[in-house]
Structure formats: C-alpha cells, structure tokens
C-alpha positions in Angstrom: -4.1 -26.2 -20.6 -1.3 -26.8 -18.0 -1.1 -25.0 -14.7 1.6 -22.6 -15.9 -0.5 -21.3 -18.8 -3.5 -21.1 -16.4 -1.5 -18.9 -14.1 -0.6 -16.6 -17.0 -4.3 -16.4 -18.0 -5.4 -15.5 -14.5 -2.7 -12.9 -14.1 -3.7 -11.4 -17.5 -7.3 -11.3 -16.3 -6.5 -9.6 -13.1 -4.3 -7.0 -14.8 -7.1 -6.3 -17.3 -9.8 -6.1 -14.5 -7.7 -3.7 -12.4 -6.7 -1.4 -15.2 -8.2 2.1 -14.6 -9.1 4.9 -17.1 -8.1 8.6 -16.8 -10.8 9.2 -14.2 -9.8 6.3 -11.9 -12.6 4.0 -13.0 -12.0 0.4 -14.0 -11.9 0.0 -17.7 -14.1 -3.1 -17.3 -16.9 -2.3 -14.9 -17.2 -4.5 -11.8 -20.3 -6.4 -13.1 -18.4 -7.0 -16.4 -15.5 -8.6 -14.6 -16.3 -12.3 -15.1 -15.2 -14.5 -12.2 -12.5 -17.0 -13.2 -13.6 -20.7 -12.8 -10.6 -23.0 -12.6 -11.5 -26.6 -13.1 -9.0 -29.4 -12.8 -7.9 -32.6 -11.1 -7.1 -32.4 -7.3 -3.6 -31.8 -6.2 -2.2 -30.1 -9.4 -1.5 -26.7 -7.8 -4.7 -24.6 -8.3 -4.5 -23.1 -4.8 -0.7 -22.7 -4.9 -0.8 -20.6 -8.1 -3.2 -18.2 -6.4 -0.7 -17.4 -3.7 2.0 -16.9 -6.4 -0.2 -14.6 -8.4 -1.2 -12.4 -5.4 2.5 -12.0 -4.5 3.6 -11.2 -8.0 0.7 -8.7 -8.6 1.3 -7.2 -5.1 -2.4 -7.6 -4.2 -4.3 -9.2 -1.3 -5.6 -12.8 -1.2 -8.5 -14.1 0.8 -8.9 -17.9 0.4 -11.8 -20.1 1.5 -12.8 -23.7 1.0 -16.5 -23.3 0.6 -17.3 -26.9 1.7 -16.3 -25.9 5.2 -19.1 -23.3 5.4 -22.8 -23.4 6.1 -25.4 -21.1 4.5 -25.4 -19.0 7.7 -21.6 -18.4 7.7 -21.5 -17.7 4.0 -24.4 -15.3 3.6 -24.8 -14.1 7.2 -27.5 -14.5 9.9 -31.0 -13.0 9.6 -32.2 -10.3 11.9 -35.3 -8.1 12.1 -34.7 -4.4 11.2 -37.2 -1.6 10.9 -37.8 0.5 7.8 -40.2 3.2 6.8 -42.4 2.7 3.7 -45.0 5.4 2.8 -44.7 6.9 6.2 -45.3 3.6 8.0 -42.6 1.6 9.8 -42.4 -2.0 8.8 -40.3 -4.9 10.1 -38.0 -6.4 7.5 -35.5 -9.2 7.4 -31.9 -8.2 6.9 -28.7 -10.2 7.2 -25.5 -9.7 9.1 -22.4 -9.4 7.0 -21.1 -12.6 5.5 -18.0 -14.0 7.2 -16.3 -14.2 3.8 -17.1 -10.6 2.9 -16.0 -9.4 6.4 -12.7 -11.2 6.0 -12.0 -9.2 2.8 -12.5 -5.9 4.8 -10.3 -7.3 7.6 -7.6 -8.1 5.1 -7.8 -4.6 3.6 -7.5 -2.9 7.0 -4.8 -5.2 8.2 -2.5 -4.9 5.1 -3.6 -1.6 3.5 -4.2 -3.5 0.2 -7.4 -2.2 -1.4 -7.4 -4.7 -4.3 -7.0 -8.4 -4.3 -8.3 -11.9 -5.1 -11.2 -13.7 -3.4 -10.4 -17.4 -4.0 -13.2 -19.9 -3.3 -12.1 -23.5 -3.6 -14.3 -26.5 -4.2 -17.1 -24.2 -5.3 -19.0 -26.9 -7.2 -19.1 -29.2 -4.1 -21.4 -27.1 -1.9 -24.4 -28.4 0.1 -27.9 -28.3 -1.2 -28.8 -25.3 1.0 -25.7 -23.3 -0.1 -25.9 -24.0 -3.9 -28.3 -21.1 -4.7 -26.0 -18.7 -2.8 -23.0 -19.8 -4.9 -24.9 -19.2 -8.1 -25.8 -15.7 -6.9 -22.2 -15.2 -5.9 -20.9 -16.0 -9.3 -23.6 -14.1 -11.2 -23.9 -11.0 -9.0 -20.7 -10.9 -6.9 -22.6 -10.9 -3.6 -22.9 -13.1 -0.6 -26.5 -12.6 0.7 -27.1 -8.8 0.5 -23.4 -7.8 0.8 -21.4 -7.1 -2.3 -17.7 -8.1 -2.8 -15.7 -4.8 -2.4 -14.7 -3.1 -5.6 -11.2 -4.1 -6.8 -11.5 -7.7 -5.5 -11.4 -10.3 -8.3 -13.3 -13.5 -7.8 -11.4 -16.7 -8.7 -13.2 -20.0 -8.0 -11.9 -23.6 -8.3 -13.4 -27.0 -8.5 -12.9 -30.6 -9.5 -14.5 -32.3 -12.4 -17.3 -34.8 -11.5 -15.1 -37.9 -12.1 -13.0 -36.9 -9.0 -15.7 -36.0 -6.6 -19.1 -37.5 -6.0 -20.4 -34.2 -4.4 -19.8 -32.1 -7.6 -22.8 -30.1 -8.8 -23.1 -29.0 -12.4 -23.7 -25.2 -12.9 -26.4 -24.3 -15.3 -25.8 -22.5 -18.6 -26.9 -19.1 -17.2 -24.1 -19.3 -14.5 -21.5 -20.7 -16.9 -22.2 -17.9 -19.3 -21.0 -15.5 -16.7 -17.6 -17.0 -15.8 -14.2 -17.4 -17.5 -13.8 -21.2 -17.5 -10.2 -22.6 -17.5 -9.7 -26.3 -17.7 -6.3 -27.4 -16.2 -4.5 -30.7 -16.7 -1.5 -32.2 -14.9 1.8 -31.6 -16.8 5.1 -33.1 -15.5 7.4 -30.9 -17.6 5.7 -27.7 -16.2 5.7 -29.0 -12.6 9.4 -29.9 -12.9 10.3 -26.3 -13.5 8.4 -25.4 -10.3 9.9 -28.4 -8.4 13.5 -27.3 -9.1 12.7 -23.9 -7.7 11.2 -25.4 -4.6 14.1 -27.8 -4.1 11.9 -30.9 -4.3 13.9 -33.9 -3.1 16.3 -35.1 -5.8 15.2 -38.7 -5.5 11.6 -37.6 -6.4 12.8 -35.6 -9.5 15.2 -38.4 -10.5 12.5 -41.1 -10.2 9.9 -39.0 -12.1 12.4 -38.3 -14.9 12.7 -42.1 -15.3 9.0 -42.8 -14.8 7.0 -39.7 -15.8 3.8 -41.7 -16.2 3.7 -42.0 -12.4 3.6 -38.2 -11.9 -0.2 -38.3 -11.8 -2.3 -41.4 -11.4 -6.0 -41.7 -10.7 -7.5 -45.2 -10.9 -10.8 -46.7 -9.7 -10.4 -50.2 -8.2 -12.5 -52.6 -6.3 -10.9 -51.2 -3.1 -11.7 -47.6 -4.1 -9.6 -44.8 -5.6 -5.9 -45.2 -5.9 -4.1 -42.0 -6.8 -0.9 -40.0 -6.9 -0.9 -36.2 -7.3 1.7 -33.5 -7.6 0.7 -32.4 -4.1 1.5 -35.9 -2.8 5.0 -35.8 -4.4 5.8 -32.4 -3.0 4.6 -33.3 0.5 6.6 -36.5 0.4 9.7 -34.5 -0.6 9.3 -32.4 2.5 9.1 -35.4 4.8 12.1 -37.1 3.1 14.3 -34.0 3.9 13.1 -33.9 7.5 13.6 -37.7 8.0 17.1 -37.4 6.7 17.9 -34.7 9.3 16.4 -36.9 12.0 18.3 -40.0 10.8 15.0 -41.8 10.1 14.2 -44.2 7.2 11.3 -43.5 4.9 10.2 -47.0 4.0 7.3 -48.2 1.9 4.8 -47.6 4.8 5.8 -43.9 5.0 5.8 -43.4 1.2 2.3 -44.9 0.9 1.0 -42.3 3.3 1.7 -39.7 0.6 1.5 -41.8 -2.6 -1.9 -43.5 -2.2 -1.4 -45.9 -5.0 0.2 -49.2 -3.8 2.1 -50.0 -7.0 3.6 -46.5 -7.3 4.4 -46.3 -3.6 6.2 -49.7 -3.6 8.1 -48.8 -6.8 9.3 -45.5 -5.4 10.2 -46.9 -2.0 12.4 -49.5 -3.7 13.9 -46.8 -5.9 14.7 -44.6 -2.9 16.8 -47.3 -1.4 18.7 -47.7 -4.7 19.1 -43.9 -5.0 20.9 -43.7 -1.6 23.0 -46.7 -2.6 24.1 -45.1 -5.8 25.5 -42.1 -3.9 27.9 -44.4 -2.1 28.6 -46.9 -5.0 29.5 -44.2 -7.4 31.5 -42.2 -4.9 29.6 -39.0 -5.7 31.5 -37.0 -3.0 34.8 -38.0 -4.6 33.6 -36.9 -8.0 33.0 -33.3 -6.7 36.5 -33.4 -5.2 37.9 -34.1 -8.7 38.6 -37.8 -8.0 37.2 -40.2 -10.6 38.2 -43.8 -9.9 38.5 -46.5 -12.6 36.2 -48.7 -10.5 33.4 -46.1 -10.8 34.0 -45.7 -14.6 33.9 -49.5 -15.0 30.7 -49.8 -13.0 28.9 -47.0 -14.8 29.9 -48.5 -18.2 27.9 -51.7 -17.4 25.0 -49.9 -15.6 21.5 -49.9 -17.0 20.2 -46.6 -18.4 17.8 -46.0 -15.5 20.8 -46.3 -13.1 22.8 -43.9 -15.2 20.0 -41.3 -15.1 19.9 -41.7 -11.3 23.6 -40.8 -11.2 23.0 -37.8 -13.4 20.2 -36.8 -10.9 22.8 -36.9 -8.1 25.1 -34.6 -10.0 22.2 -32.3 -10.9 21.1 -32.0 -7.3 24.6 -30.9 -6.1 24.8 -28.3 -8.9 21.3 -27.0 -8.4 21.8 -26.7 -4.6 25.1 -24.8 -5.1 23.6 -22.5 -7.7 20.7 -21.8 -5.4 23.0 -20.8 -2.5 24.9 -18.5 -4.8 21.7 -16.9 -6.1 20.3 -16.4 -2.5 23.6 -14.8 -1.5 23.4 -12.5 -4.5 19.9 -11.4 -3.6 21.0 -10.7 0.0 24.0 -8.7 -1.2 22.0 -6.6 -3.6 19.4 -5.8 -0.8 22.2 -5.0 1.7 23.9 -2.7 -0.8 20.6 -0.9 -1.3 20.3 -0.3 2.4 23.9 0.9 2.8 23.4 3.4 -0.1 20.3 4.6 1.8 22.5 5.0 5.0 25.1 6.9 3.0 22.5 9.2 1.5 20.9 10.0 4.9 24.3 10.7 6.5 25.1 13.1 3.6 21.7 14.9 4.0 22.1 15.1 7.7 25.6 16.6 7.3 24.3 19.3 5.0 21.5 20.1 7.5 24.2 20.4 10.2 26.2 22.8 8.1 23.2 25.0 7.4 22.3 25.2 11.1 26.0 25.9 12.0 25.8 23.1 14.5 28.9 21.1 15.5 26.9 18.0 16.3 27.2 15.4 13.5 24.6 12.5 13.2 25.8 9.4 14.9 26.5 6.6 12.4 25.1 3.9 14.7 21.8 5.8 15.2 21.4 6.5 11.5 22.1 2.8 10.6 19.6 1.8 13.3 17.0 3.9 11.5 17.8 2.1 8.2 17.5 -1.2 10.1 14.1 -0.2 11.5 12.8 0.6 8.0 13.9 -2.8 6.7 12.2 -4.5 9.7 9.0 -2.5 9.1 9.1 -3.4 5.4 9.5 -7.1 6.3 6.7 -7.1 8.8 4.4 -5.2 6.5 5.0 -7.4 3.4 5.0 -10.6 5.5 1.6 -9.6 7.1 0.3 -9.0 3.6 1.7 -12.3 2.4 3.5 -10.7 -0.4 6.9 -12.3 0.2 8.2 -15.3 -1.6 10.5 -17.6 0.3 13.6 -16.0 -1.3 12.5 -12.5 -0.5 11.7 -13.4 3.1 15.1 -15.0 3.5 16.9 -12.0 2.0 15.1 -9.5 4.2 15.7 -11.6 7.4 19.4 -12.0 6.5 19.9 -8.2 5.8 18.2 -7.4 9.1 20.6 -9.8 10.8 23.6 -8.2 9.1 22.5 -4.6 9.9 22.0 -5.5 13.5 25.5 -6.8 13.6 26.9 -3.6 12.0 25.0 -1.3 14.4 26.4 -3.3 17.4 29.9 -3.2 16.0 29.7 0.6 15.5 28.6 1.0 19.1 31.3 -1.4 20.4 34.1 0.4 18.4 32.6 3.7 19.4 32.8 5.1 15.9 31.2 8.5 15.7 33.2 9.9 12.8 31.3 9.6 9.6 34.2 8.6 7.3 35.7 6.2 9.7 32.3 4.5 10.3 31.6 4.1 6.6 35.1 2.7 6.0 34.4 0.0 8.6 31.0 -0.7 7.1 32.6 -1.0 3.7 35.0 -3.6 5.1 32.1 -5.6 6.6 30.2 -5.4 3.3 33.4 -6.7 1.7 33.3 -9.8 3.9 29.8 -10.6 2.6 30.9 -10.1 -0.9 33.8 -12.5 -0.3 31.3 -15.1 1.0 29.2 -14.6 -2.1 32.2 -15.1 -4.4 33.1 -18.2 -2.4 29.6 -19.6 -3.0 29.9 -18.7 -6.7 33.2 -20.5 -7.0 31.7 -23.6 -5.3 28.8 -23.6 -7.7 31.1 -23.1 -10.7 33.3 -25.9 -9.5 30.4 -28.2 -9.0 29.4 -27.6 -12.6 32.9 -28.2 -13.9 33.4 -31.4 -11.9 30.1 -32.7 -13.2 31.2 -32.0 -16.8 34.5 -33.6 -16.1 32.8 -36.8 -15.0 30.2 -36.8 -17.7 32.8 -36.4 -20.4 35.0 -39.2 -19.1 32.1 -41.6 -18.3 29.7 -40.9 -21.2 31.2 -38.4 -23.7 28.7 -36.5 -25.9 25.8 -38.8 -25.1 22.2 -39.1 -24.1 23.3 -38.7 -20.4 25.0 -35.4 -21.2 21.8 -34.3 -23.0 19.7 -35.1 -20.0 22.1 -33.2 -17.7 21.9 -30.1 -19.9 18.2 -30.3 -20.3 17.6 -30.5 -16.5 20.1 -27.6 -15.9 18.0 -25.5 -18.3 14.8 -26.3 -16.3 16.3 -25.0 -13.1 15.8 -21.2 -12.7 18.7 -21.0 -10.2 21.1 -22.7 -12.5 20.1 -20.7 -15.6 20.3 -17.4 -13.7 23.7 -18.4 -12.2 25.0 -19.3 -15.6 23.9 -15.9 -17.0 26.8 -14.3 -15.1 29.2 -17.2 -14.5 31.5 -18.3 -17.4 31.1 -22.0 -18.0 32.3 -22.6 -21.6 31.4 -26.3 -21.7 27.8 -25.5 -20.8 27.4 -23.2 -23.8 29.4 -25.6 -26.0 27.2 -28.6 -25.3 24.1 -26.5 -25.5 25.1 -25.6 -29.0 25.9 -29.2 -29.9 23.1 -31.1 -28.2 20.3 -28.5 -27.8 20.7 -26.1 -30.7 17.2 -24.7 -30.2 17.9 -23.7 -26.6 19.7 -20.3 -26.9 20.5 -18.7 -23.6 18.3 -15.7 -24.4 15.4 -18.0 -25.0 16.1 -19.9 -21.8 16.0 -16.7 -19.8 12.8 -15.6 -21.5 11.2 -19.0 -20.6 12.5 -18.9 -17.0 11.0 -15.5 -16.5 7.6 -17.0 -17.2 7.9 -19.6 -14.4 
C-alpha cells in the first residue's frame, strides 16, 4: 500500500487500541494490542508519518533508531539486588530501567500526555546481541524486565532485505504477533504532501514530467545508485536557501541529494532550463495581466515538456498565494477567538464589580495581557509536546505578536474605559482583516491571470487539464477555492475533470 493508506491504517489501529470501555479499561487489553510493523523502502516517509499521526491524535511520540543502541542501553545494566525466599536472603540479578522505557516516562512527565506512540526504527537491523531483546520487545512489550507503560502503542519500522545487508528476518512466532504493513513509494500520494510542504516548484515540475525518477534504486558495479522522496524534499530545502543566498545549485550540489548520477545530471540540466523559462516566458508580466505576442508565438512552438514547465511556474505562483491567504485566515480565526475570550472576561469582571459595589473597573490592558499569557502558555505547552503542525505554530506565534502589540497600544493610549478600549481593538482587528482580504484578492487574481494566459495560449487543452489537476492536488488551493468564487475553475473542472466534484475534492483533501 502507499504511505497515505499506511498512515490511515496506523491511525485506525491507535484509535482502536486507545478506546476504553465504561470502566475506563482498554477495549483491547494491552497484551492484545499488536505492535505495528511498517516495512518499506528507505526514504519514503515512514518516520514522518509517525510525527503527523502523533500530532493529529494529540498523543505523545518517543522515537528511537534502534541501530544506535547497545544491549545495555536498550534493556538496562545489571546490578545485584537482595531478595528473601523461604525466609532466606538471596542475591539476584536485576536491571536498571531501559533508556528507552525511561524516555517514555520522561515524555509523560514533561508533556502531561499519558498515551502515545513508541516508534522504533530499523528494528530488523539490530546487532546479534540485541536481536533476542527485540523479539521479546515485540512479543511481550518489554525491554529487559521493564514493561512499556499502558497506553503507549508500539510501532516499529524496517527496510526489506534488498535495501540493507544487516536485515534480520523475524521468525513466524514473532511475525504472528504483529500487524505487518508493507509500504511502497507512490508519487501521486507524495505530491499531495509536497504541495502542502511547499516543495520547490522545479522539483514538482520535473517529477510531473519524469515521474519514473521519483524513486530509483539500482545496483551497479559501483554500488547502489538511488533517489528517494527524502532526497527530493531535502534537495528542495537547499534550493530555496541557495536562492536566498544568491548561490547556484549545480550538478555537484544536486548529486549530494540525488545519489543517482543519471537522475542528478538530468535534474541539474532541467533546473537551469526552469529558471530560463521564467524569464523567457515573462512570467511576472503574465501575473500583471500582460501577455505579449512574442510569448504566445514562442509557446506555440514549444515542446510539451517545456509547456508543462510553464504550467508549473503558474501553479507555483497560485499555490503560494493561496497558502498565504489560508495562513492569514488561520491567524485571523485564532485572533478572533482570543478577542472573544477577552470580551467575555471583561464582561464577567464588570458583573463582579457591580456585585461588590466597587468603582474599580478591570483595566483592558491587564485583561488582554492575561489572554496573551494564556496563548503563550498554550503555545509553549503544545510545542513542548510536539503537537503543533507548522501552520498551527505560525498561527500561535503571529497571534502572540499581535496581542503584544495591542497590549502596548492600550498602554500607550492610556485606554482604561472598557468600551473605548474595545472600539480600538476592533479597529486593529479590522486592519488584520483588511490584510487577509488583500491576500485573498492577490490569490484570486493569480488564478484569474493564470486562466487568462492558459485560455489564450492553449485553450481547452491538455495543458489546462494538467493545471486543474495540480490545483486539485494542493490542499491550500482547494480550501481557498471553497470560499473564493472562481467561475472558470468550476467550469473547466466540469468540462475536463467531470469526476472531480468539489465535494469529493474536499473529502479527499481531508484525508491528506
């Protein structure tokens, strides 16, 4: 199965394992909760989905790569203890707590999360001395003499033997006690994730043209030559940073991430062309509503791969604009929630003042400062527990920044009257809403300009179909178009992609 389906399966398992009955006991007893064994090629996202699952399920995550451990650190160190048997004291061997088990208790104390996932990576690549302990771990949910705490689900991952010489096969007794999930690389699924992560447009455009290079693993006389999804994502990050630094990512740089000479050379050449297309096709002018005859003539004689690259440039601008609008919407919603809390507290404090016949009204700056403190505490708490996605983290930070500004403004303007203070806060909130509307207009305009160009350059064509298909893969674009009226988007969806109803798109996006 693909990584997306594997993620769904693991989430379903966790929800089933953590379901309690009327007496607070787990519906499936701890010993009946089979560990999940995730087997798949390296670099396809096994570790990454565990972080996503923990955030989405709001539970803890403790992650270990078991090949970094010795038998002593995994099961603990022996020491001599004294026990009484039949009235006689006897020395016995006991073990200190496993570093791995101890780290679960540390996570529980640090975050307050009593349930979570213990993720053990490369579990089938352990050393000879540690192998029996891993079998005991999967069968009995213990490291040495110490059990994994109740409420902590075991998920293990490993690579099939063809990818790693160190792989050990588990016996039937062990395999009969786990839920085995086999995962294979799938470009279409990864692409949904990649749009959300803002993977560099040159990478997405290239892989749309040459999807066979998404994942490569070949044995040659010089050793393994390979390309993995992890390699593409890491390459994307360095491309963005190099652009900010004004540096050029040539073939030597690309080959450090794509360890397959043929693919690295091909992508490095494409990257130069991709940058050239941005200039040759006057992309900036297109988004200003200026379409030159020279560009139309050039695109008419361009090869299909070149046309797809141009579509990729249009998509990147649209996806980036939609993402900014969606981020602003998330911040605005969170800010509104905090201002409603401020208004509610002010009203409650005013009622309390009336009951006590006091003339002292609560100070707006002080009350808003308390709301700010609660937001800050929430951000610190959830960040410490690693429960925040990048979008949630950004929204909380931005709202903290805005509330700090509002508190300072209230103090500077010396606003102590409740109604006057709230009127000013409403004005400041209006400024943020105007900024959000501006970003929405920019995203909407980017879409309209793209459709303008595609209609003139290609008409109802394969290029238009590609543009729509890629828009529908991007979560940010689909969510933006849910509220923004773009008639041509719906028109061409009906004409070119009749099976892609907007309701179905939203349902599919929710599963990403």
